[in-house]
N, C-alpha and C positions, 0 to 999 in steps of 0.2 A: 811669605812662605816660612815655615818652621822646619829646621833641619834637626832631626833627633838622631844622635849617634848612640847606638845600642850594641852592646857586645854580650853574647851568650857563651858561657864557658861552663861545661859540665851542668850541674844542677843550678847554677847561678846565672842571673842576668844582671848586667851592669848598664845603667844609663850613664854614659860618659859625659854627655852634654846636650843641652837644648839651646839652639841659637835661632834668633829671628833674623831673617834675611830681608833687608830693606833695599839692597842693591841687586844688580843683576847677578845671577849665579856665577858667571865667569869672573867677576871682580871679587866675589865673596870668598872663593877658595883661597886660602892663605895659610900662613904658618900655623895658626891655631888648629885649623881643620886637619892639616897634614899631620900634626903632632897627635891628635886624637885618633886618626886612622892608624897611626903607628902603634898606639897603645892597644887598639883592638887586635891588630895583627900579633902583637906580643902576647896577649892573652891566649890567642889561638895556639901559638907555639908552646907556651908554658903548660897549657892544660891538655894539649893534644886532642881536644874535643872540637866539636863544631862551634865555631864562633862566627858571628855575622855583624855587619854594620849596615844599618838601615837608614835610608833617607825617607822621611815622611813629609809629604806636601800637605800642609794644613792651611786653611785660610787665615790671614791675619788682618787686623783692622788698620786702616790707613791713619797715618799721623797727618796733622794739619799744621803747616808752617806759614806764618805771615811773612810776606816779602815786602820790604820797604827800601827805598833809596832816595837820597836827597838830589840825585841827578835827574829826577823827574818831579813834577809838581806833586805835592801832598794830596791825599784824598780830600775832596771837598765836603765830605759828610761821614757818617758812621759806617765806613767800609774800608777795606785794605787796598793798597795798590795792586797786590796780587796775593794769591794763595797757592802754595805748592802742596800737593798730596800725591803720594806714591811717585809715579814718574810723569805727573802732569802739572803744568803751571797754568793757572787761570788768571789772566791779566784783566783788571777792571778797565772800563772805558777811559781812554786817554783823549784829552782835549789838546788844542794847539796852544796851551799856556807855556810861557817862558818859565822854566824852573825858578823857584824862589820869588815869583811875582804872581799877580792875578791878571797879567796882561797877555792878550793873545799875540802871537807872532806877527800877525797882520790881519787886515780886514777881509781878505779873500779866502775862499774855501781851499784852494791849492796851498796857500801859505800855511793855513792852520792844519791841513792834512800832513804836510811835511813835518811840522813841529809835533803833532800828535804821534806820528810814526817814530820820530826821534825819541820822544818821551817813552813810547812803548819799548823801543830798543833798550833804553836804560833799565827799565823794569825787567825785561827779559834777561838782560845780563846779570842783574842782581839775583835773579832766580835760577841762574845756571843754564839759561837757554839763549837762543839767538833767532833772528828772522828765519833762518833756514829750518828751524825746528818747529815753526808755527804750523799747526794743522787746520786751524779754523779762525776766521776773523768775522767780526760784525762791524759794518760801517753804517753810521747814522749820519744823515745829511739833513740840514734844515731846508734844502731846496734841491729837488732831483735834477734841476737844470745844471747843477755842478757835478753831476755824475762823471762825465767824460774828463773834465779837468782834474778831478780827484783820482780817477783811474790812472791818468798819466803820471801823477806823483807816486801813487801806490805801486805801480809796476816797477819803479826804480828800487823799491825795498824788497820786492819779491820777483826778481828777474827770471828765475828758473823754478819749475815745479811749485807754482804758487799754491797757497793753502785754499781749502774750501772757504767760501765767503757768502755772506748774506749782506744785502744793502737795503736800507729803508729810508724813506723820507719821513721826518717827524715834525710835529708842529713847532717845538722849540727844544733847545739844548741848554744845559747849564751855562750861566754867565754869557748868554747870547752867542755861544759858539756856533760855527757853521758846520763843524765836523766833530764826530766822536768815534773812536775806533777801539774795540776790545779784541782780545784774542785768547786762544788756547794753544799751548805749546807742549811738546814732549820734552822731558828733561833727561 
């Protein structure tokens, strides 16, 4: 959103400022905006003419921020651990790798799911989000027979108001993993 502060006094129009809002409007209103509104009111008083301050909502383009943390395993290929754009965090698929190693937490799907969700939590935190702000997950299993066991682990991370989710069985996962989980969260 773009906020344009414009004052009209007599035959003159003044553009006081143009500001790009990348945060919520409530957190954006601050000392700078208050000062500019006071200037517009001062122009009104000094010129005794009609003066106005207008807020114009124009579309802006999203910025893309790469999120990384050493509290989760590094990406295994040419991709990022997460990308933040506007108020959304896209977390890449997390495996059950122990951070700083190429070793899985254990040989079973529940053990790997727990570590994958811990890794996801670290990336969420690095991006300014948490499990409670996750709106969608995708769970990939190498064997659908592990569905119930992985659900038991998964439910501990999302005990209330769980996000929307898809779950698929796939032929293979990177490094022979049994589970991979990705998510989208609000920031």
